[in-house]
MOPAC internal coordinates of N, CA, C and O (Angstrom, degrees):
PM7 1SCF
backbone

  N    0.0000 0     0.00 0     0.00 0    0    0    0
  C    1.4476 1     0.00 0     0.00 0    1    0    0
  C    1.5268 1   109.62 1     0.00 0    2    1    0
  O    1.2310 1   121.73 1   -23.74 1    3    2    1
  N    1.2825 1   114.29 1   156.26 1    3    2    1
  C    1.4590 1   120.30 1   179.85 1    5    3    2
  C    1.5240 1   110.14 1   -81.82 1    6    5    3
  O    1.2310 1   121.92 1   -24.09 1    7    6    5
  N    1.3065 1   113.93 1   155.91 1    7    6    5
  C    1.4630 1   119.58 1   178.41 1    9    7    6
  C    1.5244 1   109.11 1   -78.88 1   10    9    7
  O    1.2310 1   120.92 1   -42.72 1   11   10    9
  N    1.3242 1   115.85 1   137.28 1   11   10    9
  C    1.4596 1   120.76 1   178.81 1   13   11   10
  C    1.5222 1   107.95 1   -77.95 1   14   13   11
  O    1.2310 1   120.83 1   -47.90 1   15   14   13
  N    1.3458 1   116.03 1   132.10 1   15   14   13
  C    1.4556 1   121.87 1  -176.48 1   17   15   14
  C    1.5179 1   108.92 1  -119.60 1   18   17   15
  O    1.2310 1   120.97 1   -51.49 1   19   18   17
  N    1.3121 1   115.75 1   128.51 1   19   18   17
  C    1.4479 1   120.71 1   173.84 1   21   19   18
  C    1.5302 1   106.97 1   -80.56 1   22   21   19
  O    1.2310 1   120.52 1   -66.11 1   23   22   21
  N    1.3247 1   116.60 1   113.89 1   23   22   21
  C    1.4610 1   120.47 1  -173.66 1   25   23   22
  C    1.5232 1   112.27 1   -66.42 1   26   25   23
  O    1.2310 1   119.72 1   146.95 1   27   26   25
  N    1.3359 1   118.15 1   -33.05 1   27   26   25
  C    1.4567 1   119.98 1   177.44 1   29   27   26
  C    1.5198 1   110.86 1   -64.38 1   30   29   27
  O    1.2310 1   120.57 1   137.07 1   31   30   29
  N    1.3196 1   116.51 1   -42.93 1   31   30   29
  C    1.4665 1   119.76 1   178.79 1   33   31   30
  C    1.5208 1   111.21 1   -66.54 1   34   33   31
  O    1.2310 1   120.38 1   140.07 1   35   34   33
  N    1.3205 1   116.88 1   -39.93 1   35   34   33
  C    1.4604 1   120.87 1   179.49 1   37   35   34
  C    1.5281 1   110.36 1   -63.74 1   38   37   35
  O    1.2310 1   120.47 1   136.12 1   39   38   37
  N    1.3231 1   116.71 1   -43.88 1   39   38   37
  C    1.4739 1   121.22 1   179.20 1   41   39   38
  C    1.5127 1   110.60 1   -62.85 1   42   41   39
  O    1.2310 1   120.44 1   134.64 1   43   42   41
  N    1.3377 1   116.77 1   -45.36 1   43   42   41
  C    1.4544 1   120.27 1  -179.54 1   45   43   42
  C    1.5241 1   111.39 1   -65.12 1   46   45   43
  O    1.2310 1   119.67 1   141.46 1   47   46   45
  N    1.3170 1   118.23 1   -38.54 1   47   46   45
  C    1.4630 1   121.55 1   178.06 1   49   47   46
  C    1.5259 1   110.78 1   -64.97 1   50   49   47
  O    1.2310 1   121.07 1   138.90 1   51   50   49
  N    1.3454 1   115.55 1   -41.10 1   51   50   49
  C    1.4624 1   119.61 1   178.59 1   53   51   50
  C    1.5199 1   110.93 1   -63.63 1   54   53   51
  O    1.2310 1   120.15 1   135.22 1   55   54   53
  N    1.3319 1   117.32 1   -44.78 1   55   54   53
  C    1.4576 1   121.54 1   179.55 1   57   55   54
  C    1.5269 1   111.52 1   -64.92 1   58   57   55
  O    1.2310 1   120.52 1   142.58 1   59   58   57
  N    1.3190 1   116.61 1   -37.42 1   59   58   57
  C    1.4579 1   120.44 1   179.24 1   61   59   58
  C    1.5232 1   110.56 1   -65.87 1   62   61   59
  O    1.2310 1   120.09 1   138.74 1   63   62   61
  N    1.3244 1   117.44 1   -41.26 1   63   62   61
  C    1.4609 1   121.25 1   178.49 1   65   63   62
  C    1.5295 1   110.57 1   -64.31 1   66   65   63
  O    1.2310 1   120.28 1   138.72 1   67   66   65
  N    1.3257 1   117.07 1   -41.28 1   67   66   65
  C    1.4633 1   120.69 1   178.37 1   69   67   66
  C    1.5239 1   110.19 1   -65.20 1   70   69   67
  O    1.2310 1   120.21 1   140.54 1   71   70   69
  N    1.3122 1   117.21 1   -39.46 1   71   70   69
  C    1.4635 1   121.40 1   177.71 1   73   71   70
  C    1.5134 1   112.09 1   -62.85 1   74   73   71
  O    1.2310 1   120.79 1   142.70 1   75   74   73
  N    1.3318 1   116.10 1   -37.30 1   75   74   73
  C    1.4629 1   119.73 1   178.95 1   77   75   74
  C    1.5202 1   111.62 1   -65.89 1   78   77   75
  O    1.2310 1   120.12 1   141.16 1   79   78   77
  N    1.3333 1   117.38 1   -38.84 1   79   78   77
  C    1.4646 1   119.08 1   178.90 1   81   79   78
  C    1.5253 1   110.79 1   -68.62 1   82   81   79
  O    1.2310 1   120.42 1   141.74 1   83   82   81
  N    1.3346 1   116.81 1   -38.26 1   83   82   81
  C    1.4650 1   120.27 1   176.63 1   85   83   82
  C    1.5202 1   110.78 1   -63.60 1   86   85   83
  O    1.2310 1   120.57 1   137.91 1   87   86   85
  N    1.3287 1   116.52 1   -42.09 1   87   86   85
  C    1.4591 1   121.03 1  -179.65 1   89   87   86
  C    1.5194 1   110.62 1   -63.82 1   90   89   87
  O    1.2310 1   120.24 1   141.07 1   91   90   89
  N    1.3235 1   117.14 1   -38.93 1   91   90   89
  C    1.4669 1   120.32 1   179.03 1   93   91   90
  C    1.5270 1   110.59 1   -64.02 1   94   93   91
  O    1.2310 1   120.41 1   138.71 1   95   94   93
  N    1.3258 1   116.82 1   -41.29 1   95   94   93
  C    1.4638 1   120.62 1   178.48 1   97   95   94
  C    1.5237 1   110.58 1   -65.06 1   98   97   95
  O    1.2310 1   120.22 1   139.48 1   99   98   97
  N    1.3217 1   117.18 1   -40.52 1   99   98   97
  C    1.4641 1   120.73 1   178.84 1  101   99   98
  C    1.5225 1   111.47 1   -66.63 1  102  101   99
  O    1.2310 1   120.27 1   143.97 1  103  102  101
  N    1.3265 1   117.10 1   -36.03 1  103  102  101
  C    1.4625 1   119.58 1   178.00 1  105  103  102
  C    1.5157 1   110.79 1   -63.72 1  106  105  103
  O    1.2310 1   120.61 1   141.65 1  107  106  105
  N    1.3205 1   116.44 1   -38.35 1  107  106  105
  C    1.4579 1   119.94 1   178.55 1  109  107  106
  C    1.5219 1   110.10 1   -66.92 1  110  109  107
  O    1.2310 1   120.48 1   135.25 1  111  110  109
  N    1.3143 1   116.68 1   -44.75 1  111  110  109
  C    1.4625 1   121.28 1  -176.27 1  113  111  110
  C    1.5191 1   112.28 1   -70.37 1  114  113  111
  O    1.2310 1   120.33 1   131.84 1  115  114  113
  N    1.3079 1   116.97 1   -48.16 1  115  114  113
  C    1.4561 1   120.82 1  -171.92 1  117  115  114
  C    1.5241 1   113.39 1   -98.22 1  118  117  115
  O    1.2310 1   120.11 1   178.48 1  119  118  117
  N    1.3178 1   117.39 1    -1.52 1  119  118  117
  C    1.4503 1   120.19 1  -177.24 1  121  119  118
  C    1.5139 1   113.49 1   -92.93 1  122  121  119
  O    1.2310 1   119.72 1  -165.41 1  123  122  121
  N    1.3183 1   118.15 1    14.59 1  123  122  121
  C    1.4573 1   121.75 1  -178.22 1  125  123  122
  C    1.5187 1   110.75 1  -100.65 1  126  125  123
  O    1.2310 1   121.14 1   -28.73 1  127  126  125
  N    1.3184 1   115.43 1   151.27 1  127  126  125
  C    1.4604 1   119.44 1   175.08 1  129  127  126
  C    1.5255 1   108.53 1   -75.94 1  130  129  127
  O    1.2310 1   120.78 1   -12.79 1  131  130  129
  N    1.3077 1   116.11 1   167.21 1  131  130  129
  C    1.4566 1   120.74 1  -178.80 1  133  131  130
  C    1.5260 1   110.34 1   -62.13 1  134  133  131
  O    1.2310 1   120.27 1   139.16 1  135  134  133
  N    1.3154 1   117.10 1   -40.84 1  135  134  133
  C    1.4624 1   120.60 1   179.70 1  137  135  134
  C    1.5302 1   110.76 1   -63.34 1  138  137  135
  O    1.2310 1   120.23 1   139.97 1  139  138  137
  N    1.3277 1   117.17 1   -40.03 1  139  138  137
  C    1.4592 1   120.31 1   178.97 1  141  139  138
  C    1.5191 1   111.20 1   -66.66 1  142  141  139
  O    1.2310 1   120.30 1   139.42 1  143  142  141
  N    1.3453 1   117.03 1   -40.58 1  143  142  141
  C    1.4660 1   120.09 1   177.79 1  145  143  142
  C    1.5240 1   110.66 1   -63.01 1  146  145  143
  O    1.2310 1   120.25 1   136.12 1  147  146  145
  N    1.3354 1   117.13 1   -43.88 1  147  146  145
  C    1.4652 1   120.46 1  -179.75 1  149  147  146
  C    1.5239 1   111.05 1   -65.27 1  150  149  147
  O    1.2310 1   120.37 1   141.91 1  151  150  149
  N    1.3272 1   116.89 1   -38.09 1  151  150  149
  C    1.4568 1   120.38 1   179.03 1  153  151  150
  C    1.5310 1   110.28 1   -65.98 1  154  153  151
  O    1.2310 1   120.23 1   138.02 1  155  154  153
  N    1.3165 1   117.16 1   -41.98 1  155  154  153
  C    1.4624 1   120.97 1   178.41 1  157  155  154
  C    1.5234 1   110.76 1   -64.55 1  158  157  155
  O    1.2310 1   120.31 1   139.72 1  159  158  157
  N    1.3295 1   117.02 1   -40.28 1  159  158  157
  C    1.4569 1   121.05 1   179.07 1  161  159  158
  C    1.5244 1   110.36 1   -64.58 1  162  161  159
  O    1.2310 1   120.36 1   136.50 1  163  162  161
  N    1.3309 1   116.92 1   -43.50 1  163  162  161
  C    1.4628 1   120.87 1   178.53 1  165  163  162
  C    1.5253 1   110.98 1   -62.37 1  166  165  163
  O    1.2310 1   120.41 1   140.63 1  167  166  165
  N    1.3202 1   116.82 1   -39.37 1  167  166  165
  C    1.4620 1   120.65 1   178.92 1  169  167  166
  C    1.5239 1   110.78 1   -65.99 1  170  169  167
  O    1.2310 1   120.05 1   137.62 1  171  170  169
  N    1.3373 1   117.51 1   -42.38 1  171  170  169
  C    1.4704 1   120.39 1   177.30 1  173  171  170
  C    1.5249 1   110.50 1   -61.20 1  174  173  171
  O    1.2310 1   120.14 1   137.11 1  175  174  173
  N    1.3401 1   117.34 1   -42.89 1  175  174  173
  C    1.4639 1   120.77 1   179.73 1  177  175  174
  C    1.5218 1   111.09 1   -65.33 1  178  177  175
  O    1.2310 1   120.30 1   140.37 1  179  178  177
  N    1.3314 1   117.03 1   -39.63 1  179  178  177
  C    1.4570 1   121.26 1   178.95 1  181  179  178
  C    1.5283 1   110.25 1   -62.64 1  182  181  179
  O    1.2310 1   120.58 1   134.75 1  183  182  181
  N    1.3345 1   116.49 1   -45.25 1  183  182  181
  C    1.4591 1   120.22 1   179.03 1  185  183  182
  C    1.5256 1   111.58 1   -65.20 1  186  185  183
  O    1.2310 1   120.47 1   144.29 1  187  186  185
  N    1.3254 1   116.71 1   -35.71 1  187  186  185
  C    1.4562 1   120.35 1   178.34 1  189  187  186
  C    1.5266 1   110.47 1   -65.73 1  190  189  187
  O    1.2310 1   120.44 1   136.54 1  191  190  189
  N    1.3417 1   116.76 1   -43.46 1  191  190  189
  C    1.4713 1   120.07 1   177.91 1  193  191  190
  C    1.5241 1   110.34 1   -63.56 1  194  193  191
  O    1.2310 1   120.20 1   139.18 1  195  194  193
  N    1.3251 1   117.22 1   -40.82 1  195  194  193
  C    1.4587 1   121.05 1   179.90 1  197  195  194
  C    1.5255 1   110.40 1   -62.80 1  198  197  195
  O    1.2310 1   120.45 1   138.61 1  199  198  197
  N    1.3295 1   116.74 1   -41.39 1  199  198  197
  C    1.4504 1   120.72 1   178.60 1  201  199  198
  C    1.5205 1   110.86 1   -65.50 1  202  201  199
  O    1.2310 1   120.15 1   137.79 1  203  202  201
  N    1.3380 1   117.32 1   -42.21 1  203  202  201
  C    1.4504 1   121.09 1  -179.61 1  205  203  202
  C    1.5337 1   111.20 1   -64.40 1  206  205  203
  O    1.2310 1   120.19 1   147.10 1  207  206  205
  N    1.3172 1   117.24 1   -32.90 1  207  206  205
  C    1.4689 1   120.63 1  -179.93 1  209  207  206
  C    1.5238 1   111.81 1   -69.46 1  210  209  207
  O    1.2310 1   120.42 1   152.93 1  211  210  209
  N    1.3225 1   116.80 1   -27.07 1  211  210  209
  C    1.4525 1   119.17 1  -176.33 1  213  211  210
  C    1.5246 1   113.12 1   -92.83 1  214  213  211
  O    1.2310 1   119.96 1   177.14 1  215  214  213
  N    1.3240 1   117.68 1    -2.86 1  215  214  213
  C    1.4663 1   119.98 1   178.76 1  217  215  214
  C    1.5219 1   110.08 1   -73.18 1  218  217  215
  O    1.2310 1   121.51 1   -33.01 1  219  218  217
  N    1.3314 1   114.71 1   146.99 1  219  218  217
  C    1.4536 1   120.43 1   177.68 1  221  219  218
  C    1.5143 1   109.53 1  -102.42 1  222  221  219
  O    1.2310 1   121.25 1   -34.53 1  223  222  221
  N    1.3080 1   115.21 1   145.47 1  223  222  221
  C    1.4543 1   121.29 1   175.02 1  225  223  222
  C    1.5210 1   108.48 1   -86.88 1  226  225  223
  O    1.2310 1   120.34 1   -39.37 1  227  226  225
  N    1.3054 1   116.96 1   140.63 1  227  226  225
  C    1.4832 1   119.98 1   178.17 1  229  227  226
  C    1.5037 1   110.49 1   -93.76 1  230  229  227
  O    1.2310 1   120.10 1   180.00 1  231  230  229

């Protein structure tokens, strides 16, 4: 026989797990100091310029 599942508990568990993943992403994004954010932004811009320099014109 199949296991009986309480749908309210299953829904709440699913929502809680999704909330935890969102919270982890927010901690990464908003948990940085200003200097770390600026350094990451500068690195992204540097990589973008490097990529643009290597593109070929058709």
